[in-house]
C-alpha positions, 0 to 999 in steps of 0.5 A, a space after each residue: 252831538 258833534 265829534 269834538 264834544 264826543 272826543 272831549 267826553 270820551 277823554 274826560 269820562 274815563 279819567 273821572 271814573 278812574 279818579 272816582 274809583 280811586 277816591 272810593 278805594 281811598 275813602 274805604 281804606 282810610 275809614 277802615 284805618 280810622 276805625 282801627 286807629 280809633 280802637 288802638 288809640 282808645 285801648 292804649 289810652 285807656 290802658 295808660 289811664 288805668 295804670 295811672 289810676 293804679 299808681 295814684 292809689 298806690 302812691 296815696 296808700 304808700 303815703 298813709 301806710 306808716 300811719 296805717 301800720 302804726 295803729 288804728 286810733 282816731 287821731 292817727 286815722 284823722 291824720 291819714 285822712 288829712 294827708 289823703 285830702 291834700 292829694 289831688 291832680 287837677 280840678 277833677 282829680 281827687 281821692 275819696 275815703 268810705 268806710 266799708 258800710 258806705 259812709 263817706 269819711 273824706 271827699 275833698 271835692 264834695 265835703 257836704 257828703 262827709 258823714 252821709 251813708 250812700 250805701 243805697 245810692 244808685 245812678 240813673 241806670 239803676 246801678 248801686 254805685 257805692 256797693 260796686 266800689 266797696 265790693 271791688 275793694 273787698 275783692 282785693 281792689 280794682 277798677 269800676 265804671 260808674 257815673 258821678 258828678 264832675 266837679 268842674 261842670 257839675 254834671 253827671 259824667 262817666 267815670 273810671 274808678 280804682 279802689 282798694 280796701 284798708 281792712 284794719 281801719 275798715 276803709 275803702 280808698 280810691 280815685 277816678 278819671 272822668 271818661 268824657 275827657 278821654 272820649 274828647 281826646 279820642 274824638 279829637 283823634 277821630 276828627 283829625 283822621 276825618 280831616 285827613 280823609 277830607 283833605 285827601 278827597 279834596 286833593 283827588 277832586 282837585 286833580 280831577 278838576 285839573 284833569 278835566 280843565 286841562 282836557 277842556 283847555 286842550 279841546 278849546 285850544 284845538 277848537 280855536 285853532 281849527 276855528 282860526 283855520 276855518 275862518 281863514 279858509 272862509 275869508 279866502 273863499 269869500 275873497 275868491 267869490 268877490 274876486 270872481 264877481 269882480 272879474 265877471 263884472 269887468 268882463 261884462 263891462 268890457 263886453 258892453 263897452 266893446 260890443 254892445 256900445 260899439 254896435 249902438 254907436 254904429 247904429 247911431 252913426 247910420 241913423 245920423 248919416 241918413 238924417 243928414 242925407 235927407 236934410 241935404 236932399 231937402 227931404 222931410 225927416 220922419 218924426 219916427 227917425 228922429 225919435 229913434 235917434 233920441 232912443 239910441 242916444 239914451 240907450 248908449 248913455 245907459 249902456 255906458 252908465 251900466 258899464 261904468 257901474 259894473 267896473 269903472 275903468 278909472 278905478 283901475 287906471 287912476 285909483 280909488 280917490 279919482 273913482 270916488 270923485 267920479 262916483 260922487 259926481 254921478 250921484 249928484 247928477 242923478 238927482 241925489 244929494 250934494 257929495 263932497 269927496 275929500 282925501 286926507 293924508 298922503 294918498 298911496 297906491 292901494 292893492 286891487 282887492 282893497 280898492 275894489 272893496 272900498 269902492 263897493 262900500 262907497 257905492 252901496 252906501 250912496 245907493 242906501 242914501 239915495 233910497 232911504 236917507 233923503 239927505 241934502 249933503 253927503 261927505 265922503 272922506 278917504 284918509 291915509 295914515 300909518 294905521 292904514 286907510 279909512 273911508 268915512 261916509 256921513 250924511 245929514 239924512 233922516 237916520 235910522 234905528 240901528 239896533 232895530 235894523 240889526 235885530 231884523 233879518 229882513 233889514 240891513 242887507 246892504 250893511 251886512 254886505 259891506 261888513 262882510 266885504 270888509 271882513 274878507 280883507 281883514 277890515 272893520 266896519 262901524 255904523 253910527 246912526 239914530 233917527 233924525 240925526 243922520 248916519 256915519 259909516 266907517 270902513 277901516 283897513 289896517 296897515 297889516 292887511 294892506 301889507 299882506 295884500 301888497 306882499 301877495 299873501 292872503 
């Protein structure tokens, strides 16, 4: 693992662990708080509902108390039941009246039960519902938990009832609240607490994500910054290597021109002088001497060609356009295709590095055309403009499969060399090719790169 990745992990892991511990602590504390809140809300809510039930029954009893104290005749009791039947508080809030033997005397939500004796009625748990209610009423009144059908749903639901006895009339009067509504209210509170816990955890997760993202972005920025510095150093090194190569080429070219070439010229002059002297003396010139003179001429021509290819003097004296003209002419003379060299725009003097790179690109391109393209015509265009300088080399040869060449590491070495040369000076290299459709190479050096080299910066 690289050092940058290790540093990123060392920075992110403690942050994530700290936030995970904070999240665990918050979750634990909030769950405990939620449990205490649930118990408190349920206790207080039930206390309030119990007091409410007691007040409802006291209100109902106070409504019939004048009649209760007036007498026990049947009309009076009927009038009292009518008053109780008219009292309600919602669809599931009503009063009921039983006699102390379990017979239903009044039930405003289930009138079909009136007149029935429910003393032996038991709920699904086996508890004697009416007996419990009457027993509580006989004991001075109070609360009873039981199961009863809820009018609004028709389903059995837990209910909290409050009952009192009216002994003179042998009555039990009561009402009740269905606990599923209370449970729903408490469940709503629990859901709200759970939602708050989830929101808190999401905030912690968001902070963790933001922290890791910030660390990652900082690491990425540092990596990119270092990459740019390394890339700049690499380009500088590449330019220095290329410049070293060019310096060595120039040195070899001078040595060939000033040393080897001069030696060959001297030998040629000596042989020519000997041949001339033998002709004046009317002596037969040996064939081997004539052949040696021919070999010297060929060697001298080859040395000069090698010297020129290593570093053409015209590139340093007359500039890139003249050097390209000479390169194209020599390519045609060597049996290659016809080369048409054109200059577009107003030619300006280019920095030495740019001259060298573009000349080497043209040289490599023409060498590739001679080896692979079998072209009949080549067009070389050197364009000058506000955006920089562009060298385009186009041939009508057989072309090639560009994608296949790019994927094969054993092919396209010349193309990679040209791209790397241009990359070392901040230029761009593009290739357009297809089998049977020729090839177009484009080498572009932007104006900012030209200005950088002209100013002497690298």
